[in-house]
Each structure stands twice: as C-alpha cells, then as structure tokens.
N, C-alpha and C positions, 0 to 999 in steps of 0.2 A: 463588760471588760473589766476585771478585777487587778489591782496591783498586787502582785504574789511575790514580788521579789526574782521571778523567772527572767529570762533574756529578753520575751518579747513586752516587756512590761513598758520600756522605753518608748517603744513602736505604737503602743497601744494609747499613750498619753498624746502621742504627736498626732495620732489620728482624729482623738478626740479635739485637736486644739489647733485646728488648721486655721491661718489666716485667710481671710476671705478678698475679694478685689479691692482695688482702689478707685472709690467712687468719685473722688476728685479729679483723677487723671482720666477716668472715663468720661465724666460731663464735659471736661475741657477738649476732648477728642471728638465729643459730638458736637460741640458749637463750633470747633474748627472744620469739621466735615460740612456743616451747612453753609460755609462760606467759600466752599471751592466751586470751580470752575464746571458744574454738572447738575443736572437734575438729581433731586433728593433721592437716593436708593439706586441710581443707574449702574453703579460697579457692583451691585447685587453683595454676594458673600463677599467679595474684598472689603465692602464696606464694614461687614460685621467683623473679619478678621482682624482689621485695623482697631477695631473698638475693644477687641478681644486682647490685642496685644498692650493697649492704653491699661486697660482695667488691671491685667496681672505683671506687667512691668512698672506701674506706676509712673509713668512717663510718657511723653507723646511717642506714637507708634514709630519703632525703628527697630530694625535687625543690621547689626555690626559685627557680631562674634558668632553666628550658628554655629553648632557643634553636633556631629552624629556621633554617638555612642554606642559602640557594638560589645556587648556582652557574649560571651563564649562559656559554653559548658558542655561536659559529657553526663550521658545519662545510663544507669545501669540496665534499665528494661529493654536496651538494643539486644541482650543476650538472648531474646525471645525471637529473634528474626524480624523485627517489626519494620525494617528500613532495608531497601537495596543498597546502601552506603554502609560501609564500616565505620566506627566511631572515629578511626584515624583520621578520616577527612576533616572533622573539625579542626585539628591542630592545622592540617594541609591549607585548609582555607583560612586560617588565622595568618600563618604566612603569606599567603597569597593577597591579603587585606595589605599585610606590611609592605610587601613588594609592590603595590599599586595596579595589580592584576586584575581586580574583582569588579562586579558590576558597582558597587557602590563606590570604588575608586573613580571612576569615570564621571559618575552624578555628581560627588562630592567637587570635582575640577571645574564641572559645566558652571556650578550654581556657586561657586567661590564657598564651599562648607569646609569647616574644620573636621578632623575625622580622629577618633580615638579607638582603640580595640584593646580590650580586655580579657586576658586568659583567665579563666576561674578555674584552676586547679585541673586540667584537661587530663591529667595522668591519673586522677582520682575520681573515676565517675562516680554520679550519686546511686545511692542503694535502688534495688530493684522494686519499683513501686507495687509489683504485684504482691509481694509478700513482706516487705518492710518500709519503713518511712524512707523518703529519699534523703531525708536531714534530720540531724538532730536540732533541737531549737536553738540549742547555742551555736551551731553551725549556720543555721538558718539566718538568724538574729544578725551573726558576724557579716555574713554575706549580704545583706542588706545595707549594713554600716559600709560595708565597702562601696556599694554601688552609691550612697550618700556622699563618700569621699571623692569618688569618681569626677564629678563633675566641678569639683577646684580648681581653681584656675581663671574662673568667669567665662561664661556665656550667657548671652540673651535669648538664644531660643536653643531648645534641646531636642534632639530627634533621639527617638530610643530604637536600638533594633538589638540582632543576637545571631548566633550562629551555634547550632548544636546539632547533630546528628539523633534524630529520635524525636526531638522536641516538640513536633506536631503531636505525636502520641501523648507528651506531657501537656500541653494545652489542650486536647479533648478531653483529657481525665479531669481538668481542674474545670473545664466548662460544664462537664458531665454533674461533677459534684457542686458547681455552685446552682446550677439552672436546670436539673434534672434532665427527664427526656429518655433518649435511648443512645448507646455508644455509637449505633450508627448514623445518627443526627449531626457528631459531632466529630467523628474520623472522617480525615480525607486522605488524599494522596501522598501530602506532603513533599517528599523529594522523589516521588514516583512508584508508591505503594501501589501494587493491585494483585489480584489475583488471591494466591495464598497468603503472599506477604499482608495484603490489606486484611485479610482475616485474622490473620495472626496479631495485628495492630488492634482491632477491634476489640477481640478476646482479651487483649492485655489491658487495655482501658476498662472494661466489664472488672476483670479480676482485680484490678486496682482499686476501684471505686467500692467494690464489695468488700474487700481486706478491711478498708480505712473507714467505713460506714459508720461506725461508732464514734468519729471524731470530726465530723464533716461539717458542724453546726459554727465553727470558728473559722473565718477566713485565713487565719494567720497559719492554723493548723494545716489547714489544706496545703496551703504553701509549701509546708515542710514536709508532709508527708507525700503529696503528689505532684511538686513541684521540681525544681533544679536551680543550681546555682545561676543561671542566667535569670530565672524567674526572678529570685529573691533581689538580686542586683538591680534589675530594672525596675522593680518595686521600689527599692531604696532611692535610685536616682530620680524617680517621678514626685517620691517625697520630698527630697532636697531641694528639688526643682520649685516645689510649692513654698518651703520656707524661705527660700531666696529670691524671690520673685521673678522665676524663669518660666515663661511659658513652654509646654510641651507639644511635641507632635508624636505620635504613637504610630508604629509600623504596623505590622500583619499580624497572622492569628495570634503567635506566639508572644508577641508583644502585649496585646491586647490581652490575653489571659493573665498576664502580670498587672495590667492596669485594673480587670475586672474584680481581682481580690481586694485592690484598695478600695474600689466603691462597694463593695460588698461589706467591708468595715466600716464604711462613712460614704454617704451618697453624694457628698459635697467633694469628697475625694479628688475628683476629676474636671472638679470644672476650670482649672487653667489648662488643660488638655484639648488638645483636637486629633481628631484619628486622620492619619495622612492619606489612607486609601484603604478600598476594600479590596481584599487580594481574592484569587481564585480557589482558596482552600474554603470548601462549602460551608465549615462551620462560622466562618468570619462574620459573614453578615448577619447572622442569628446573633450572636456576640455583640455587634456594634448596635444593633435593635435594643436589645437587653440594657446596654450602657445610655439607650437614649441620645446618641450621638448620629450625625451623618457625615461620612467620609470626605474627603475634599478630592478625590481621585479614583475613577474604576477602571484602570487599565488590564486587569485580569491578570497582575502577576501574583507569584507566591514564589519569591524568592529568599524573603527576609533579608538579613543585613543591613535593615535600616533603609532599604530602596525606597520603598513607598513613601517613608517619611521623609525622606532627604528630597525626591521628586517636589513634595508638597511644601517644603522649604522654599522652594523658586516662587511659588506661588503667595507664600505669607510674606516673602521679601517685596514682590511686586505690590502686594496691599499695602505695606508699610510705606513704599518709595512712592505709591499714588497719593498716600494721605500728606506726607511732608514735602512732596515737590511739586504738587500739582499748585497753580496760581490760585488766588482767591479772587471772586469777582471784582473786588475794589482794586486789587495790585494789576488784573490784566485790562482793567476797562471794561469788562463785559456786564453787561446788563442782567441784573438777577431778575428773579420773577417777582411781579408786584404783587 
C-alpha cells in the first residue's frame, strides 16, 4: 500500500494502523467472571462474548445503545435480468423500513435496538460491473467516508445490514475475486433467482470478474470495481467502529462481503467483529470459514436488512447482562470451589 495522493490513501493508512484490544479491560472482565456464581465456562460462548465486549469497548461488558444500520444501494448489473425483482423495490423497502413494516423493525422493537436507514443515491445505480467499474475511486472513497460518519451520535454495539436489489450478485463477484473457485460456488438464489434468471446471474458474475481480472490484487480496487455503495458504506462503518471502540455484528452474505474486503487488506481488521448468523445463501458459510469466524446463529435466514445481526444482538445483550448482573460467590454467600 503506497501513498500516492489518491482518494483511497487515507483508508490505506487507517487499515495499517488499526487499534488493538484493551488488554486491561479484558483482564478485569476475566477476573470478574471467575468470581460469578457459576462453574468456569458454564455459560459457553456467552462468556466469550462478554470478554469480546470488554476487549473492544475498553470497559466492563455492557450494551446500552445498540444500533442497526442499514445501507441501501442500487446496481447497474440488474439490467441483465439477474433478479426476479425490479430495482425500484430497493426504494420501496427503504420506505417500508421507515414506516415500521419490515422484519427488521419487529426485531429491533423486540430487542430494544436503535435503527437507522441510509439511502445511498438510489436514483443513480452503480456502473454495470460486467463491462465497467461500479464506482470511481473518488466516489467509492466518499461512500466509505459516509459510512464512517453514519455511526456518529453514539452506539456501543453496531449491527451492519443492507438493502439492494441485485446485491447478492455483487457479493458473489467480490467473493470470487477474493477467493477464487467458480462462480457457481458463490452464486445463490438471493431474492429467489432460479432457472434462467439464476443462469444469467452466474454469467454476470463470471463476466464481471473476467472483465476486471487485471485489477483484483487490491481489495479496495475490488470494492470499487465489483462492489456497490452499500458495500463501501458498510466497510467504512466497520472501520469507524474499530477506531471508536465499538464492537460490530455483521449480518448476512452481502454484509460479509464488505467485511471480507477489509480482512483482505489487513488480517486483523475484523477482530472487533462477530458474524451474527450464517444465512441460507450457499456462499455465506464458505465466506465465514475464509474469515475464520463462527456465526452466533444458524436459522436458515437470507433476508438481509440486518435481521440476523439484530437477532444476534439479543444474545450479546444477554451475555453482557449475565456478566454485570450475576452475583459473585462472596456477595451471594455461595461457596466457591475449593
């Protein structure tokens, strides 16, 4: 990564200089956990999650202001008939979110999560990735910066989600560019593509990666050439969260493609992140395995909207509550092991 005065340079510097975990907060949390009224390790991953919260917030595990951030974008590749839904559905679903009528609204209400929706120039789809870059470097960098600003206002747990007709095609192209294999391995049904529509989707992913093949050794170039505005914004939000000591829950296949680009740029870039769920999209489990992560949930969902990450936020809140609310052996008058 060389500094050249180009728009991506600031992000290259950020990716080189990511802050690490707070070891003092982690040690304090571990010490407190040993004193709680339970056998060591009895809460399994809940204990690990509590330690993760301490390490990446720099304080005792707590979730007081969780936020689901949904980034919505449209894609020029949809002109190839790669999805059964028109691009206008992206805007319609954004309006549905705002009206409280989507699945994510119900999950946020159930778990007391904040919700923000970001409309990323939906009237201006990105370039058709089969024959041109999705975005210029300047536009991609600006959208990453927008994603960084989107979490301003304060949160202590960020759930990343998206909306965008055609964006599972984008995610498949990104994964194929990053990890190789065949388009068929990475392309799934998305919003219900099958038959001829699914065939066109596979062909579009093949054509896109072939067209850009000479520029796929740089993750940020992959992002701007094969990605989309929601991909860039999610990547920016994940980066900003790292700088601001905010743990992140990543949603499904599309959100994971944005995260994968960051990890390709710096292997430690996702240490402050957990995968909320493994979706029903076939390539998602492969992607999670490449990232070396274990999802919190496996419910066969493939809706997007941040739904899997939001459901996982309930587990993270429970982990924090157990750590902070349980009595210690001394306080409860319970005998500890000898």
